[in-house]
Backbone bond lengths (Angstrom), bond angles and torsions (degrees), N, CA, C in turn:
res aa  C-N    CA-C-N  psi(-1)  N-CA   C-N-CA  omega(-1)  CA-C   N-CA-C  phi
1 M - - - 1.444 - - 1.528 108.96 -
2 E 1.301 115.63 144.39 1.459 121.13 177.83 1.528 109.52 -82.95
3 I 1.332 116.28 137.58 1.462 121.89 179.46 1.524 109.03 -122.68
4 T 1.331 116.14 128.80 1.455 122.10 171.91 1.530 107.33 -123.04
5 Y 1.309 115.79 173.26 1.466 120.96 -174.87 1.521 110.38 -128.61
6 A 1.322 115.98 143.55 1.469 121.90 -177.58 1.522 112.04 -68.33
7 N 1.339 117.44 -30.24 1.465 120.70 -178.78 1.529 109.51 -158.22
8 S 1.309 115.56 171.00 1.468 120.04 -175.90 1.531 112.11 -69.45
9 R 1.328 118.16 -29.45 1.465 120.46 179.97 1.530 110.72 -63.76
10 I 1.334 117.40 -49.40 1.467 119.90 -178.97 1.529 110.30 -69.56
11 E 1.323 117.52 -33.27 1.462 119.97 176.56 1.527 110.29 -62.71
12 K 1.313 116.80 -43.14 1.470 121.13 -179.82 1.534 110.27 -61.89
13 I 1.329 117.75 -44.71 1.466 121.06 179.26 1.526 110.07 -61.51
14 C 1.325 116.41 -40.50 1.465 120.66 -175.75 1.521 114.16 -78.80
15 T 1.325 117.53 -20.20 1.461 119.48 -175.10 1.526 114.27 -114.29
16 D 1.316 117.50 -9.36 1.459 121.84 -178.99 1.531 108.71 -116.88
17 E 1.326 116.08 106.99 1.468 121.00 -175.50 1.530 112.33 -57.15
18 K 1.329 116.97 -40.51 1.465 120.89 -179.61 1.534 110.60 -63.19
19 R 1.321 115.97 -43.79 1.474 120.22 178.88 1.525 110.92 -65.66
20 A 1.322 117.09 -39.44 1.463 121.08 178.66 1.524 110.52 -62.38
21 R 1.333 117.67 -43.36 1.473 120.91 178.28 1.521 110.87 -62.67
22 K 1.336 116.80 -40.36 1.463 121.22 179.56 1.536 110.77 -63.37
23 E 1.323 116.77 -42.14 1.464 121.96 -176.69 1.534 113.13 -79.85
24 L 1.336 116.79 -36.20 1.462 121.14 -168.97 1.526 114.80 -118.17
25 G 1.319 117.72 -7.49 1.450 120.05 -173.27 1.515 110.05 80.61
26 Q 1.314 116.43 169.61 1.461 121.33 -175.60 1.532 112.11 -60.96
27 I 1.320 117.10 -50.12 1.470 120.42 -177.09 1.526 110.72 -65.54
28 G 1.329 117.23 -43.42 1.457 120.39 178.69 1.513 111.97 -61.94
29 A 1.331 116.87 -41.10 1.468 121.16 179.25 1.528 111.16 -65.65
30 E 1.319 116.42 -40.51 1.470 120.10 178.24 1.526 110.97 -65.13
31 T 1.330 116.65 -41.89 1.464 120.45 179.25 1.524 110.60 -66.74
32 L 1.334 117.28 -40.83 1.464 120.77 176.73 1.525 110.09 -59.00
33 A 1.319 117.58 -46.86 1.469 121.35 179.61 1.534 110.33 -59.56
34 E 1.322 116.92 -40.29 1.468 121.17 179.05 1.528 110.89 -64.84
35 R 1.328 117.38 -45.24 1.470 121.12 -179.30 1.535 110.77 -64.15
36 L 1.317 117.14 -42.01 1.463 120.32 178.42 1.524 111.23 -65.24
37 H 1.318 116.61 -38.67 1.467 120.43 176.09 1.526 110.21 -62.47
38 Q 1.333 116.61 -43.43 1.463 120.22 178.10 1.526 110.52 -58.95
39 L 1.328 116.63 -43.25 1.464 120.08 178.05 1.518 111.43 -62.80
40 R 1.328 116.93 -45.22 1.470 120.95 -176.83 1.522 112.40 -60.41
41 I 1.322 117.11 -42.03 1.467 119.12 -174.23 1.525 113.66 -86.74
42 A 1.330 117.62 -12.07 1.459 120.27 178.61 1.525 109.96 -74.03
43 V 1.308 116.37 141.26 1.453 121.32 174.92 1.526 109.49 -73.39
44 N 1.335 115.25 -39.21 1.457 120.71 178.02 1.532 108.81 -150.22
45 L 1.309 116.08 172.01 1.460 121.34 -175.25 1.522 112.72 -67.91
46 E 1.311 117.39 -27.83 1.475 121.04 179.79 1.528 111.28 -57.42
47 E 1.323 117.64 -32.35 1.467 121.18 179.55 1.527 111.89 -62.21
48 L 1.326 117.77 -23.22 1.466 121.70 -175.83 1.523 113.10 -101.87
49 R 1.286 117.37 -13.40 1.464 123.09 -170.62 1.526 114.23 -48.45
50 F 1.304 117.97 -42.24 1.461 121.26 -176.00 1.527 112.86 -112.61
51 R 1.319 116.58 17.75 1.457 122.15 177.30 1.527 109.35 -81.49
52 P 1.323 117.87 163.28 1.470 120.15 176.68 1.534 111.12 -56.15
53 G 1.313 116.27 144.60 1.453 121.97 179.57 1.516 113.01 118.15
54 K 1.319 116.33 -5.57 1.471 121.37 178.71 1.533 111.69 53.80
55 W 1.310 115.84 65.13 1.464 122.71 176.11 1.521 106.80 -70.72
56 H 1.333 117.35 123.83 1.460 119.14 -175.85 1.526 112.79 -154.48
57 E 1.345 113.81 156.51 1.456 121.28 175.90 1.522 108.64 -82.57
58 L 1.319 115.54 148.82 1.459 120.75 177.81 1.527 109.48 -100.49
59 I 1.325 115.13 163.19 1.461 120.82 -176.47 1.530 109.69 -128.27
60 G 1.309 115.78 -177.63 1.458 121.02 177.64 1.522 111.65 65.90
61 D 1.335 115.93 -133.32 1.461 119.65 -177.95 1.534 112.33 -72.97
62 R 1.311 116.99 -3.92 1.475 121.18 176.46 1.532 111.54 -109.43
63 W 1.348 116.70 17.20 1.457 120.43 178.17 1.525 109.21 -55.70
64 G 1.317 116.18 137.11 1.461 121.81 -178.91 1.508 112.99 96.76
65 Q 1.326 116.22 -12.72 1.457 121.50 178.09 1.523 109.69 -102.02
66 L 1.320 115.13 160.92 1.453 121.99 176.35 1.513 108.38 -128.62
67 A 1.336 115.36 165.56 1.462 119.72 -179.51 1.516 109.88 -145.39
68 V 1.337 113.68 157.72 1.454 121.94 173.03 1.532 106.46 -142.82
69 S 1.316 115.52 143.09 1.463 121.04 -177.02 1.517 112.14 -68.27
70 L 1.334 115.26 142.81 1.465 121.58 172.52 1.524 109.16 -111.92
71 R 1.333 116.41 -75.20 1.465 120.19 177.36 1.524 107.49 -145.50
72 G 1.306 116.41 142.08 1.454 119.52 -177.70 1.518 110.27 53.10
73 L 1.321 116.17 -126.63 1.461 120.76 179.78 1.524 113.39 -96.21
74 E 1.330 117.55 3.80 1.462 120.48 178.99 1.533 110.46 -74.51
75 R 1.321 114.36 138.65 1.453 121.48 -179.41 1.518 110.66 -129.20
76 L 1.319 115.95 145.78 1.457 122.77 169.42 1.522 105.65 -87.94
77 I 1.326 116.43 118.34 1.464 122.41 -176.86 1.524 108.71 -101.75
78 F 1.335 116.04 132.95 1.460 120.52 -179.42 1.522 109.24 -148.41
79 E 1.326 115.09 171.43 1.460 120.71 178.55 1.525 108.67 -143.65
80 P 1.332 116.98 157.82 1.459 118.78 174.25 1.521 109.42 -60.20
81 D 1.312 116.73 139.41 1.465 121.66 -179.82 1.525 108.53 -111.20
82 H 1.317 114.59 71.03 1.461 122.79 179.90 1.522 107.88 -129.40
83 D 1.326 117.09 158.09 1.464 120.25 177.63 1.531 110.95 -59.86
84 F 1.331 116.02 -38.44 1.453 121.78 177.60 1.517 108.68 -127.79
85 R 1.327 116.40 138.86 1.470 120.98 179.15 1.530 109.18 -61.67
86 P 1.340 117.38 121.03 1.462 120.31 178.80 1.536 110.18 -67.27
87 T 1.326 116.27 117.83 1.465 119.73 -178.38 1.518 111.34 -125.55
88 K 1.324 113.73 156.18 1.462 121.74 173.99 1.525 108.01 -88.28
89 A 1.317 116.63 175.09 1.466 121.70 -178.99 1.530 111.88 -58.74
90 D 1.340 117.29 -31.71 1.471 120.16 -179.05 1.523 113.13 -82.60
91 G 1.340 117.10 1.29 1.460 121.65 178.76 1.520 114.48 93.20
92 G 1.331 117.25 -9.32 1.461 121.20 178.67 1.519 111.71 -75.50
93 L 1.307 115.90 162.32 1.459 121.24 179.38 1.526 110.56 -64.79
94 D 1.318 116.03 132.19 1.458 121.77 175.49 1.524 107.99 -90.54
95 W 1.319 116.24 91.25 1.463 122.48 -176.26 1.525 111.61 -56.20
96 A 1.326 117.15 -34.78 1.469 120.47 -178.35 1.524 112.33 -69.61
97 A 1.324 118.05 -21.34 1.459 121.59 -179.05 1.524 112.71 -92.10
98 V 1.327 117.57 -6.24 1.467 120.52 179.77 1.527 108.22 -85.17
99 T 1.325 115.55 110.62 1.469 121.54 -177.64 1.525 111.92 -119.49
100 A 1.323 116.29 2.76 1.466 121.81 177.85 1.527 108.03 -148.94
101 V 1.334 115.86 140.12 1.464 120.36 179.49 1.523 110.22 -132.83
102 R 1.331 114.82 154.79 1.463 122.18 174.99 1.532 106.43 -115.48
103 I 1.323 116.46 121.42 1.458 122.03 177.26 1.524 107.74 -76.75
104 L 1.341 116.52 126.10 1.455 121.10 -175.62 1.515 112.91 -99.81
105 E 1.318 117.14 -47.88 1.469 120.42 -176.17 1.516 111.22 -170.45
106 I 1.319 114.31 170.51 1.455 122.64 170.21 1.513 105.17 -120.86
107 T 1.329 116.67 121.39 1.451 120.25 -174.80 1.526 111.62 -156.70
108 D 1.318 115.08 165.55 1.460 123.09 168.76 1.518 105.67 -105.40
109 Y 1.320 117.65 100.35 1.461 121.32 -177.06 1.522 112.53 -89.64
110 H 1.303 117.90 4.12 1.483 121.11 -177.37 1.501 112.27 -74.37
C-alpha cells in the first residue's frame, strides 16, 4: 500500500526512528514502526481490518478517518488517499478498495 503524510512533522515521526522514540517512547516507536510496516506490505486495507491493533473507522467529527492503536490511548490516524472515497453500495467504506493512505496524526482522541 502507498503511504503519504499530511505534513512534514508527522512524516518525520514516521520515518525517523530517533524522532519517533523521542515523541512516543521506545514501545510507542516500535509499535508505530510495526503498524507502518503492516500498511506498507498490505495490498489493501481489508487485509488489516481484523489484525491486532484494532483497525477501525472513526465517527462524528472524524468521519472519513481511520485509526489503529499504538500505545495506551494513542492512535495513528489516517485516511484513504484516493481522489474519491472508495465506498460500497450501502455508502460504507470499501476497505478492499483502499490501496493508499495518508497519515494524519498521532493522538489520543478519547
